[in-house]
N, C-alpha and C positions, 0 to 999 in steps of 0.2 A: 340220149345219154345225159344224166343229171350232172349239173355243175354247181359249184359254189363260187360266187363272185366271177363267174365266167371262166374259171380256171380249169384246165384239163390236167388232172393229176396223173394221168397215164403217160403224159409226155415226160421223158426222162429229165430234161432240164428243169421243168416246172416241179417235178417230184423232188429233186435234190434241193432246189432253193426253198421249197415249202418245208421240207424235212429240217433243214438247218434252222429256219425261222421257228418252226414248232418246237424243236429241242431247246432253243434259246428261251422261248416263251415259257415252256414247262419248268426249266431250271430257274429262271428269274422269278416265276411265281412262287416256287418253293423257297428260294433264298429270301425274297422280300417278306413273305408271310411268316416263315420260320424265324427270320431275323428280327422282325418286329415283335413277334411273340416272345422270343428269347430275351430281347431287350426289356420288354415289359416285366417279365418275371424277374430278371436280374435287378431292374431298377426299383420296382415297387413291391416285389415279393417279400423281402425282409421286413418291410414296414407295414404296408396296407394289406398284404395278402399273407401275412405270417401264419395265421391259423389255417390257411389252405395249402401251404407248402408241404410237399412230401419229403423234401430234403433241401438243404441249402442249394441255391442255384449254382450250377457248374459252369465255369468259364475256362475249363482246361483246353488250351489251344490244340493240344495233341489229339484229344478225342474229337473235338469239333472239326479239326482239319481232316481226320480220317472219315468222319461222317459226310463231309462235303465232297470228298473224292468219290466215295461210294455213291452218293446221291447224284453226282454228275453222270455216272454210268447208268443209274436208274432213269434219269431224265432222257438220256439218249435212247434207251429201250422203250420208254413210254412214248417218246416222240415217234419212233419207228412204228409202233403199234397204232398210234394215232393216225399216221399216214396210211397205214393199211386200211383203217376204218374209212378214211376219206376216199380211197380208191374203191373200196367195196361199195360205198354210198354212190359214187359216180357210176358204177357198173350195175346199180340196182339190186345189190345183194343184201342191203340192210333195210330195216323198217323205219329208219330215221326220216322224218318229214320236216319241211320248212314252212309249209302253209298251215298257219295256226287254225284255219277253218276246217282242216281235215278231221280233227277230233275236237270235242268240247274242251274249253279252257280248264275245267276241273280235272281233266285227264292228265294235265301236265304234272301237278304235284303227285297224283296217284302213280304215274309212271315212274317218278323219282323214287317213291316208296317201294314199289315193286322191284325196281333195279337194286336198291339197297338190300332188300330181303334176299334176293337171289345171290347177290355178291357176298352177303354175310354167310349164307349157307355154304357157298363155294369156299370162302376163305377159312371158315372154321375147320372143315375137313382137310383142306390143303395144309393149313397151319399145324393141325394135329399130326398129319402125315409127315410133315417136315421134322417133327420132333421124334417120330418113331422110326423113320427110315435112316439107316446109318449113312447113306449117300447124301440125302437131302439135308440131314442134320448138319453135316459138314459145311454146307453152303449157308444154312440159316444161322449158324453161329456167328457169322460176320455181323449180323444185326444185334446179336446178344452180347457182343463185346461191350456194348453200352449198357451196363447194369444200371447205373444212375443216368437215366436218359435226359436228353435235352430236346428242344423243339427241332433241332437239326437231325435227330435220330429218325424222324418220320419217313424219310426217303432213303435211309442208309441200309441198303440191301446188297447182297452179292448179286451180280448180273443174272445168274441162273434163277434166283428167287424172283428177281424183278420180272423176268420173262413169264414165270409161272403166275405171278400176280396179275400181269397185264393181259394175258390171253383171254380172260373172262370178258373184257370189254367188247371185242368184236363178236364173241359168241352171243352175248345178251342182245346187242343191237340187231342181230340177225333174226331174232325171234320176238323181241319186244318192241312194239311201236313207241317211238320217243320223238318228240320235237327236238329240233336243234337247241332250243332254249333249255329243255329238260336235260339234255346231254351236258351242256355247260354248267347248269346248276349242280348236277350230280358230280361232275369232276371237281368243282369247287368244294362241295361238301366232303368228298373223299379226302382232299388235301387238308382241309380244315380239321376234320376228325383226327387224321393222323398226327397233326401238330398238337392238338389239344391232348391227345392220349399219351404223348411222349414228353410234354414240357415240364412235368414234375410239379404242377400246381393244379389243384382241383377247382375247375370253374363251374361245374354243375352245382345245383343247390345241395346244401348239406343240412344235417339236423333231422329232427323227427318228421318235418313236413315234406322232406325230400325222398321219402321211401319209394314212391312209384318210379321216379327218375333213376334213382340209384339201383333199383331192382331190375329195370328193363333196358337201360342205356349204359354203354361202356364209356367210362371217363378215365382220367389220369390215374385215379386210385386203383381202379379195376385192372388196367393194363400194366401198371407198375408192379402189381403182384405177379404178373406173368414174367416180367424181367427178373424178379427176385426168386420166383419158384416156377421153373420152366415146365412143370407138369400140370399147371392149372391155368385157367383163363385164356382160352384160345380164340375167343370171339373177336369180331371186328367193330361192329356197330351196336349190336344188341346182345343181351346176356342169356337169352333163352336156350341157345344150343349148349352153353356151358352148364346151365341148370338141368336141362333134360339129360345130358350125358354125364352128369355128376363130376364135371371137371371145374366147377367154380370154387374159388377160394374167397 
């Protein structure tokens, strides 16, 4: 039976303690990254980043407080799913590996890219479905209460939506070989991308020379259009599904 740091996650006490620690880590990672990004936008946006701001930085305590509460639920759900993945790994049900010699080093970034492509495909259709389904639309509207988004909006989901978003992780690691390093890199990129896309400031290159990046990668400008016009721009990382399905604004 595989173990990480000698821990047996199938033991109830170890599972509960690890779950609490993982939820705290997920929430603190979100708060620290979102908080630092929000502070940067609020502090330097009106001066040094003025030409990149989509709107004046929001510091409405009521909106941010609501986003933090919803995000705490999301952190709990993401933590539970993370523990499920750890148990699956211990039982040999995943393709996650810890020996870096098992695959070539160049496979680590490749596996991250493959993961993001699969995740992007899943999220696009899930996201579009949530806007079309009367039932799921009701839950997804919790996220859309933040029309003028902040960095804290990045994890602000109804618990039902958080579950739907999180289930893709155990599915992918069951079929895609990934090193533990690649998994950590992917989780960080997922959080960073969510913060960047909701912070209300465009950090990707702008101007004539930035055509390729703007055309293929989703940034704050692209996702802000979704919060303003909920019938367009459903993608997560890349724009090609929106372009192919004629849903890009």
